[in-house]
ChimeraX commands (.cxc) that place a marker at each C-alpha (Angstrom):
marker #1 position -3.08,-66.56,-23.70 radius 0.5
marker #1 position 0.25,-65.00,-22.72 radius 0.5
marker #1 position -0.97,-61.72,-24.15 radius 0.5
marker #1 position -4.18,-61.89,-22.13 radius 0.5
marker #1 position -2.15,-62.70,-19.01 radius 0.5
marker #1 position 0.04,-59.67,-19.64 radius 0.5
marker #1 position -2.95,-57.32,-19.78 radius 0.5
marker #1 position -4.41,-58.82,-16.60 radius 0.5
marker #1 position -1.06,-58.47,-14.82 radius 0.5
marker #1 position -0.90,-54.81,-15.87 radius 0.5
marker #1 position -4.38,-54.22,-14.48 radius 0.5
marker #1 position -3.43,-56.00,-11.25 radius 0.5
marker #1 position -0.41,-53.73,-10.84 radius 0.5
marker #1 position -2.65,-50.72,-11.38 radius 0.5
marker #1 position -5.09,-52.10,-8.80 radius 0.5
marker #1 position -2.48,-52.51,-6.07 radius 0.5
marker #1 position -0.67,-49.26,-6.83 radius 0.5
marker #1 position -3.95,-47.35,-6.74 radius 0.5
marker #1 position -5.49,-48.86,-3.62 radius 0.5
marker #1 position -2.53,-48.92,-1.24 radius 0.5
marker #1 position -1.33,-45.28,-1.54 radius 0.5
marker #1 position -4.90,-44.09,-1.00 radius 0.5
marker #1 position -5.25,-46.28,2.07 radius 0.5
marker #1 position -1.94,-45.02,3.48 radius 0.5
marker #1 position -2.43,-41.30,2.81 radius 0.5
marker #1 position -6.11,-40.56,3.33 radius 0.5
marker #1 position -6.43,-41.63,7.02 radius 0.5
marker #1 position -3.55,-39.31,7.92 radius 0.5
marker #1 position -5.58,-36.39,6.56 radius 0.5
marker #1 position -8.65,-37.16,8.66 radius 0.5
marker #1 position -7.47,-35.39,11.83 radius 0.5
marker #1 position -6.61,-32.23,9.89 radius 0.5
marker #1 position -9.85,-32.43,7.94 radius 0.5
marker #1 position -11.89,-32.86,11.12 radius 0.5
marker #1 position -10.25,-29.88,12.84 radius 0.5
marker #1 position -10.61,-27.58,9.85 radius 0.5
marker #1 position -14.15,-28.75,9.22 radius 0.5
marker #1 position -15.07,-27.90,12.83 radius 0.5
marker #1 position -13.65,-24.42,12.26 radius 0.5
marker #1 position -15.90,-24.09,9.19 radius 0.5
marker #1 position -12.96,-23.43,6.89 radius 0.5
marker #1 position -14.49,-25.48,4.10 radius 0.5
marker #1 position -17.17,-28.07,3.52 radius 0.5
marker #1 position -16.53,-31.80,3.04 radius 0.5
marker #1 position -17.66,-31.40,-0.56 radius 0.5
marker #1 position -14.95,-28.84,-1.34 radius 0.5
marker #1 position -12.30,-30.99,0.31 radius 0.5
marker #1 position -13.44,-34.04,-1.64 radius 0.5
marker #1 position -13.45,-32.21,-4.98 radius 0.5
marker #1 position -9.99,-30.78,-4.27 radius 0.5
marker #1 position -8.70,-34.24,-3.43 radius 0.5
marker #1 position -10.05,-35.73,-6.64 radius 0.5
marker #1 position -8.47,-32.93,-8.68 radius 0.5
marker #1 position -5.06,-33.36,-7.04 radius 0.5
marker #1 position -5.13,-37.10,-7.77 radius 0.5
marker #1 position -6.09,-36.60,-11.41 radius 0.5
marker #1 position -2.53,-36.20,-12.84 radius 0.5
marker #1 position -1.32,-39.34,-11.04 radius 0.5
marker #1 position -4.42,-41.26,-12.08 radius 0.5
marker #1 position -3.80,-40.43,-15.75 radius 0.5
marker #1 position -0.01,-40.32,-16.05 radius 0.5
marker #1 position 0.76,-43.61,-14.28 radius 0.5
marker #1 position -1.52,-45.94,-16.29 radius 0.5
marker #1 position -0.74,-44.02,-19.49 radius 0.5
marker #1 position 3.00,-44.58,-19.06 radius 0.5
marker #1 position 2.61,-48.22,-18.05 radius 0.5
marker #1 position 0.30,-49.15,-20.92 radius 0.5
marker #1 position 2.23,-47.14,-23.52 radius 0.5
marker #1 position 5.46,-48.94,-22.63 radius 0.5
marker #1 position 3.81,-52.38,-22.46 radius 0.5
marker #1 position 1.88,-51.87,-25.69 radius 0.5
marker #1 position 5.00,-50.92,-27.60 radius 0.5
marker #1 position 7.43,-53.45,-26.07 radius 0.5
marker #1 position 5.07,-56.42,-26.51 radius 0.5
marker #1 position 4.49,-55.78,-30.24 radius 0.5
marker #1 position 0.76,-55.14,-30.10 radius 0.5
marker #1 position -1.06,-53.99,-33.29 radius 0.5
marker #1 position 0.56,-50.70,-34.44 radius 0.5
marker #1 position -2.73,-48.83,-34.62 radius 0.5
marker #1 position -3.12,-45.69,-32.55 radius 0.5
marker #1 position -6.80,-46.16,-31.74 radius 0.5
marker #1 position -6.22,-49.64,-30.30 radius 0.5
marker #1 position -3.45,-48.33,-28.04 radius 0.5
marker #1 position -5.63,-45.38,-27.00 radius 0.5
marker #1 position -8.50,-47.69,-26.02 radius 0.5
marker #1 position -6.18,-49.86,-23.91 radius 0.5
marker #1 position -4.85,-46.74,-22.17 radius 0.5
marker #1 position -8.41,-45.49,-21.59 radius 0.5
marker #1 position -9.43,-48.75,-19.90 radius 0.5
marker #1 position -6.27,-48.67,-17.78 radius 0.5
marker #1 position -7.06,-45.12,-16.61 radius 0.5
marker #1 position -10.67,-46.01,-15.84 radius 0.5
marker #1 position -9.53,-49.08,-13.91 radius 0.5
marker #1 position -7.09,-46.92,-11.94 radius 0.5
marker #1 position -9.84,-44.45,-11.06 radius 0.5
marker #1 position -12.19,-47.17,-9.79 radius 0.5
marker #1 position -9.37,-48.78,-7.80 radius 0.5
marker #1 position -8.56,-45.48,-6.12 radius 0.5
marker #1 position -12.18,-45.02,-5.10 radius 0.5
marker #1 position -12.32,-48.53,-3.62 radius 0.5
marker #1 position -9.32,-47.60,-1.49 radius 0.5
marker #1 position -10.97,-44.33,-0.54 radius 0.5
marker #1 position -14.17,-46.08,0.59 radius 0.5
marker #1 position -12.15,-48.43,2.79 radius 0.5
marker #1 position -9.90,-45.74,4.27 radius 0.5
marker #1 position -12.79,-43.32,4.86 radius 0.5
marker #1 position -14.71,-45.88,6.89 radius 0.5
marker #1 position -11.94,-47.28,9.12 radius 0.5
marker #1 position -8.73,-46.35,10.89 radius 0.5
marker #1 position -5.39,-46.56,9.10 radius 0.5
marker #1 position -4.46,-49.76,10.97 radius 0.5
marker #1 position -7.68,-51.49,9.95 radius 0.5
marker #1 position -7.58,-50.12,6.42 radius 0.5
marker #1 position -4.12,-51.58,5.80 radius 0.5
marker #1 position -5.39,-55.08,6.58 radius 0.5
marker #1 position -8.79,-54.72,4.95 radius 0.5
marker #1 position -7.92,-52.93,1.70 radius 0.5
marker #1 position -6.41,-55.79,-0.30 radius 0.5
marker #1 position -8.97,-58.42,0.82 radius 0.5
marker #1 position -11.72,-56.01,-0.23 radius 0.5
marker #1 position -10.06,-55.39,-3.61 radius 0.5
marker #1 position -9.01,-59.00,-4.26 radius 0.5
marker #1 position -12.41,-60.25,-5.56 radius 0.5
marker #1 position -11.99,-57.86,-8.49 radius 0.5
marker #1 position -8.85,-59.81,-9.41 radius 0.5
marker #1 position -10.11,-63.31,-8.60 radius 0.5
marker #1 position -13.36,-62.77,-10.52 radius 0.5
marker #1 position -11.72,-61.02,-13.47 radius 0.5
marker #1 position -13.04,-63.70,-15.83 radius 0.5
marker #1 position -9.56,-64.88,-16.78 radius 0.5
marker #1 position -9.06,-67.74,-14.32 radius 0.5
marker #1 position -12.64,-69.02,-14.54 radius 0.5
marker #1 position -15.05,-67.63,-17.11 radius 0.5
marker #1 position -18.52,-66.55,-16.10 radius 0.5
marker #1 position -20.35,-69.42,-17.80 radius 0.5
marker #1 position -18.27,-71.94,-15.81 radius 0.5
marker #1 position -19.27,-70.45,-12.45 radius 0.5
marker #1 position -22.35,-71.39,-10.48 radius 0.5
marker #1 position -25.09,-68.82,-10.81 radius 0.5
marker #1 position -24.94,-68.18,-7.06 radius 0.5
marker #1 position -21.49,-66.59,-7.38 radius 0.5
marker #1 position -21.29,-65.92,-11.12 radius 0.5
marker #1 position -22.80,-62.46,-10.73 radius 0.5
marker #1 position -19.75,-61.33,-8.73 radius 0.5
marker #1 position -17.76,-61.30,-11.96 radius 0.5
marker #1 position -19.90,-58.49,-13.34 radius 0.5
marker #1 position -19.08,-56.35,-10.29 radius 0.5
marker #1 position -15.34,-56.61,-10.99 radius 0.5
marker #1 position -13.93,-53.56,-12.75 radius 0.5
marker #1 position -10.90,-55.63,-13.80 radius 0.5
marker #1 position -13.25,-57.96,-15.67 radius 0.5
marker #1 position -14.71,-55.13,-17.75 radius 0.5
marker #1 position -11.33,-53.45,-18.29 radius 0.5
marker #1 position -9.66,-56.71,-19.30 radius 0.5
marker #1 position -12.39,-57.65,-21.75 radius 0.5
marker #1 position -12.32,-54.17,-23.25 radius 0.5
marker #1 position -8.56,-54.41,-23.79 radius 0.5
marker #1 position -8.85,-57.84,-25.39 radius 0.5
marker #1 position -11.53,-56.61,-27.77 radius 0.5
marker #1 position -9.42,-53.57,-28.66 radius 0.5
marker #1 position -6.39,-55.74,-29.44 radius 0.5
marker #1 position -8.03,-58.71,-31.18 radius 0.5
marker #1 position -11.35,-57.39,-32.43 radius 0.5
marker #1 position -12.57,-54.97,-35.08 radius 0.5
marker #1 position -11.18,-56.70,-38.14 radius 0.5
marker #1 position -7.66,-57.49,-36.99 radius 0.5
marker #1 position -5.71,-59.52,-39.53 radius 0.5
marker #1 position -4.72,-63.13,-38.97 radius 0.5
marker #1 position -2.09,-63.53,-36.27 radius 0.5
marker #1 position 1.46,-64.24,-37.42 radius 0.5
marker #1 position 2.82,-67.69,-36.54 radius 0.5
marker #1 position 6.22,-69.26,-37.04 radius 0.5
marker #1 position 6.25,-72.19,-39.45 radius 0.5
marker #1 position 7.66,-74.68,-36.94 radius 0.5
marker #1 position 5.17,-73.61,-34.27 radius 0.5
marker #1 position 1.64,-74.98,-33.93 radius 0.5
marker #1 position -0.75,-72.04,-33.54 radius 0.5
marker #1 position -4.07,-72.80,-31.89 radius 0.5
marker #1 position -5.41,-69.27,-32.24 radius 0.5
marker #1 position -4.24,-67.87,-35.55 radius 0.5
marker #1 position -7.62,-66.20,-36.01 radius 0.5
marker #1 position -8.26,-63.27,-33.63 radius 0.5
marker #1 position -11.93,-64.26,-33.40 radius 0.5
marker #1 position -10.94,-67.68,-32.07 radius 0.5
marker #1 position -8.78,-66.06,-29.38 radius 0.5
marker #1 position -11.65,-63.78,-28.34 radius 0.5
marker #1 position -14.07,-66.72,-28.22 radius 0.5
marker #1 position -11.67,-68.72,-26.05 radius 0.5
marker #1 position -11.34,-65.77,-23.66 radius 0.5
marker #1 position -15.07,-65.07,-23.62 radius 0.5
marker #1 position -14.71,-61.59,-25.12 radius 0.5
marker #1 position -16.13,-62.15,-28.59 radius 0.5
marker #1 position -19.32,-60.11,-28.06 radius 0.5
marker #1 position -17.81,-57.22,-26.13 radius 0.5
marker #1 position -18.79,-53.67,-27.04 radius 0.5
marker #1 position -16.15,-51.09,-26.13 radius 0.5
marker #1 position -18.62,-48.28,-25.48 radius 0.5
marker #1 position -20.67,-50.50,-23.16 radius 0.5
marker #1 position -17.62,-51.57,-21.16 radius 0.5
marker #1 position -16.42,-47.99,-20.85 radius 0.5
marker #1 position -19.88,-46.87,-19.71 radius 0.5
marker #1 position -19.99,-49.64,-17.08 radius 0.5
marker #1 position -16.61,-48.57,-15.71 radius 0.5
marker #1 position -17.76,-44.95,-15.65 radius 0.5
marker #1 position -20.89,-45.95,-13.72 radius 0.5
marker #1 position -18.74,-47.92,-11.25 radius 0.5
marker #1 position -16.45,-44.93,-10.84 radius 0.5
marker #1 position -19.35,-42.58,-10.10 radius 0.5
marker #1 position -20.89,-45.10,-7.69 radius 0.5
marker #1 position -17.69,-45.52,-5.66 radius 0.5
marker #1 position -17.04,-41.77,-5.66 radius 0.5
marker #1 position -20.51,-41.09,-4.26 radius 0.5
marker #1 position -20.16,-43.94,-1.75 radius 0.5
marker #1 position -16.81,-42.61,-0.55 radius 0.5
marker #1 position -18.26,-39.12,-0.14 radius 0.5
marker #1 position -21.24,-40.41,1.85 radius 0.5
marker #1 position -18.94,-42.46,4.09 radius 0.5
marker #1 position -16.67,-39.45,4.57 radius 0.5
marker #1 position -19.56,-37.22,5.65 radius 0.5
marker #1 position -20.79,-39.94,8.01 radius 0.5
marker #1 position -17.31,-40.28,9.53 radius 0.5
marker #1 position -17.01,-36.52,10.07 radius 0.5
marker #1 position -20.46,-36.32,11.64 radius 0.5
marker #1 position -19.64,-39.27,13.90 radius 0.5
marker #1 position -16.42,-37.63,15.16 radius 0.5
marker #1 position -18.01,-34.28,16.01 radius 0.5
marker link #1:1,2 radius 0.2
marker link #1:2,3 radius 0.2
marker link #1:3,4 radius 0.2
marker link #1:4,5 radius 0.2
marker link #1:5,6 radius 0.2
marker link #1:6,7 radius 0.2
marker link #1:7,8 radius 0.2
marker link #1:8,9 radius 0.2
marker link #1:9,10 radius 0.2
marker link #1:10,11 radius 0.2
marker link #1:11,12 radius 0.2
marker link #1:12,13 radius 0.2
marker link #1:13,14 radius 0.2
marker link #1:14,15 radius 0.2
marker link #1:15,16 radius 0.2
marker link #1:16,17 radius 0.2
marker link #1:17,18 radius 0.2
marker link #1:18,19 radius 0.2
marker link #1:19,20 radius 0.2
marker link #1:20,21 radius 0.2
marker link #1:21,22 radius 0.2
marker link #1:22,23 radius 0.2
marker link #1:23,24 radius 0.2
marker link #1:24,25 radius 0.2
marker link #1:25,26 radius 0.2
marker link #1:26,27 radius 0.2
marker link #1:27,28 radius 0.2
marker link #1:28,29 radius 0.2
marker link #1:29,30 radius 0.2
marker link #1:30,31 radius 0.2
marker link #1:31,32 radius 0.2
marker link #1:32,33 radius 0.2
marker link #1:33,34 radius 0.2
marker link #1:34,35 radius 0.2
marker link #1:35,36 radius 0.2
marker link #1:36,37 radius 0.2
marker link #1:37,38 radius 0.2
marker link #1:38,39 radius 0.2
marker link #1:39,40 radius 0.2
marker link #1:40,41 radius 0.2
marker link #1:41,42 radius 0.2
marker link #1:42,43 radius 0.2
marker link #1:43,44 radius 0.2
marker link #1:44,45 radius 0.2
marker link #1:45,46 radius 0.2
marker link #1:46,47 radius 0.2
marker link #1:47,48 radius 0.2
marker link #1:48,49 radius 0.2
marker link #1:49,50 radius 0.2
marker link #1:50,51 radius 0.2
marker link #1:51,52 radius 0.2
marker link #1:52,53 radius 0.2
marker link #1:53,54 radius 0.2
marker link #1:54,55 radius 0.2
marker link #1:55,56 radius 0.2
marker link #1:56,57 radius 0.2
marker link #1:57,58 radius 0.2
marker link #1:58,59 radius 0.2
marker link #1:59,60 radius 0.2
marker link #1:60,61 radius 0.2
marker link #1:61,62 radius 0.2
marker link #1:62,63 radius 0.2
marker link #1:63,64 radius 0.2
marker link #1:64,65 radius 0.2
marker link #1:65,66 radius 0.2
marker link #1:66,67 radius 0.2
marker link #1:67,68 radius 0.2
marker link #1:68,69 radius 0.2
marker link #1:69,70 radius 0.2
marker link #1:70,71 radius 0.2
marker link #1:71,72 radius 0.2
marker link #1:72,73 radius 0.2
marker link #1:73,74 radius 0.2
marker link #1:74,75 radius 0.2
marker link #1:75,76 radius 0.2
marker link #1:76,77 radius 0.2
marker link #1:77,78 radius 0.2
marker link #1:78,79 radius 0.2
marker link #1:79,80 radius 0.2
marker link #1:80,81 radius 0.2
marker link #1:81,82 radius 0.2
marker link #1:82,83 radius 0.2
marker link #1:83,84 radius 0.2
marker link #1:84,85 radius 0.2
marker link #1:85,86 radius 0.2
marker link #1:86,87 radius 0.2
marker link #1:87,88 radius 0.2
marker link #1:88,89 radius 0.2
marker link #1:89,90 radius 0.2
marker link #1:90,91 radius 0.2
marker link #1:91,92 radius 0.2
marker link #1:92,93 radius 0.2
marker link #1:93,94 radius 0.2
marker link #1:94,95 radius 0.2
marker link #1:95,96 radius 0.2
marker link #1:96,97 radius 0.2
marker link #1:97,98 radius 0.2
marker link #1:98,99 radius 0.2
marker link #1:99,100 radius 0.2
marker link #1:100,101 radius 0.2
marker link #1:101,102 radius 0.2
marker link #1:102,103 radius 0.2
marker link #1:103,104 radius 0.2
marker link #1:104,105 radius 0.2
marker link #1:105,106 radius 0.2
marker link #1:106,107 radius 0.2
marker link #1:107,108 radius 0.2
marker link #1:108,109 radius 0.2
marker link #1:109,110 radius 0.2
marker link #1:110,111 radius 0.2
marker link #1:111,112 radius 0.2
marker link #1:112,113 radius 0.2
marker link #1:113,114 radius 0.2
marker link #1:114,115 radius 0.2
marker link #1:115,116 radius 0.2
marker link #1:116,117 radius 0.2
marker link #1:117,118 radius 0.2
marker link #1:118,119 radius 0.2
marker link #1:119,120 radius 0.2
marker link #1:120,121 radius 0.2
marker link #1:121,122 radius 0.2
marker link #1:122,123 radius 0.2
marker link #1:123,124 radius 0.2
marker link #1:124,125 radius 0.2
marker link #1:125,126 radius 0.2
marker link #1:126,127 radius 0.2
marker link #1:127,128 radius 0.2
marker link #1:128,129 radius 0.2
marker link #1:129,130 radius 0.2
marker link #1:130,131 radius 0.2
marker link #1:131,132 radius 0.2
marker link #1:132,133 radius 0.2
marker link #1:133,134 radius 0.2
marker link #1:134,135 radius 0.2
marker link #1:135,136 radius 0.2
marker link #1:136,137 radius 0.2
marker link #1:137,138 radius 0.2
marker link #1:138,139 radius 0.2
marker link #1:139,140 radius 0.2
marker link #1:140,141 radius 0.2
marker link #1:141,142 radius 0.2
marker link #1:142,143 radius 0.2
marker link #1:143,144 radius 0.2
marker link #1:144,145 radius 0.2
marker link #1:145,146 radius 0.2
marker link #1:146,147 radius 0.2
marker link #1:147,148 radius 0.2
marker link #1:148,149 radius 0.2
marker link #1:149,150 radius 0.2
marker link #1:150,151 radius 0.2
marker link #1:151,152 radius 0.2
marker link #1:152,153 radius 0.2
marker link #1:153,154 radius 0.2
marker link #1:154,155 radius 0.2
marker link #1:155,156 radius 0.2
marker link #1:156,157 radius 0.2
marker link #1:157,158 radius 0.2
marker link #1:158,159 radius 0.2
marker link #1:159,160 radius 0.2
marker link #1:160,161 radius 0.2
marker link #1:161,162 radius 0.2
marker link #1:162,163 radius 0.2
marker link #1:163,164 radius 0.2
marker link #1:164,165 radius 0.2
marker link #1:165,166 radius 0.2
marker link #1:166,167 radius 0.2
marker link #1:167,168 radius 0.2
marker link #1:168,169 radius 0.2
marker link #1:169,170 radius 0.2
marker link #1:170,171 radius 0.2
marker link #1:171,172 radius 0.2
marker link #1:172,173 radius 0.2
marker link #1:173,174 radius 0.2
marker link #1:174,175 radius 0.2
marker link #1:175,176 radius 0.2
marker link #1:176,177 radius 0.2
marker link #1:177,178 radius 0.2
marker link #1:178,179 radius 0.2
marker link #1:179,180 radius 0.2
marker link #1:180,181 radius 0.2
marker link #1:181,182 radius 0.2
marker link #1:182,183 radius 0.2
marker link #1:183,184 radius 0.2
marker link #1:184,185 radius 0.2
marker link #1:185,186 radius 0.2
marker link #1:186,187 radius 0.2
marker link #1:187,188 radius 0.2
marker link #1:188,189 radius 0.2
marker link #1:189,190 radius 0.2
marker link #1:190,191 radius 0.2
marker link #1:191,192 radius 0.2
marker link #1:192,193 radius 0.2
marker link #1:193,194 radius 0.2
marker link #1:194,195 radius 0.2
marker link #1:195,196 radius 0.2
marker link #1:196,197 radius 0.2
marker link #1:197,198 radius 0.2
marker link #1:198,199 radius 0.2
marker link #1:199,200 radius 0.2
marker link #1:200,201 radius 0.2
marker link #1:201,202 radius 0.2
marker link #1:202,203 radius 0.2
marker link #1:203,204 radius 0.2
marker link #1:204,205 radius 0.2
marker link #1:205,206 radius 0.2
marker link #1:206,207 radius 0.2
marker link #1:207,208 radius 0.2
marker link #1:208,209 radius 0.2
marker link #1:209,210 radius 0.2
marker link #1:210,211 radius 0.2
marker link #1:211,212 radius 0.2
marker link #1:212,213 radius 0.2
marker link #1:213,214 radius 0.2
marker link #1:214,215 radius 0.2
marker link #1:215,216 radius 0.2
marker link #1:216,217 radius 0.2
marker link #1:217,218 radius 0.2
marker link #1:218,219 radius 0.2
marker link #1:219,220 radius 0.2
marker link #1:220,221 radius 0.2
marker link #1:221,222 radius 0.2
marker link #1:222,223 radius 0.2
marker link #1:223,224 radius 0.2
marker link #1:224,225 radius 0.2
marker link #1:225,226 radius 0.2
view
């Protein structure tokens, strides 16, 4: 369980460090964007693509460094593909988190965005499936879990670390191990039937959805300020 908590904490750090810089920086660009858009220097689409490209190195390098250090220092399975999958889910989670921040900051002022950003992003953390699993929630709110990108990233990481034929977990002789079998740990965490490709595809779909939403909101904001 400590291992699962560590992965969730890493994803939470990525969430906060992705949302807040976007919320702080993007509203300051709106006045410049509006002026240059009025002068027909470039279209909103070109600005948006340029912004995504400039964020790409930070979106990749930050989660890659964090997960590489954590994976090595916490003695995870020394298999390259497992580490690569964990890094991939961290990068995808970072991308979705950035787009959530972009949707919030594109639709409000910087003062409002600072107060709204974390409350908007917090359900992704609260409904990550770690604190309360989906089957324990009432069906009225249980569906919210499936909209959390942290839920899909976390389950993908757990499956990468404990699934796919991992050997029995090492335990000290004087210690009572409840989950010496990786399958038992996955079952306890509700990640026993997770497919990595499916989780990655869901995160990709979320990323595309939030990117399109942010672009639509941006165009609406520019049209409103004309």
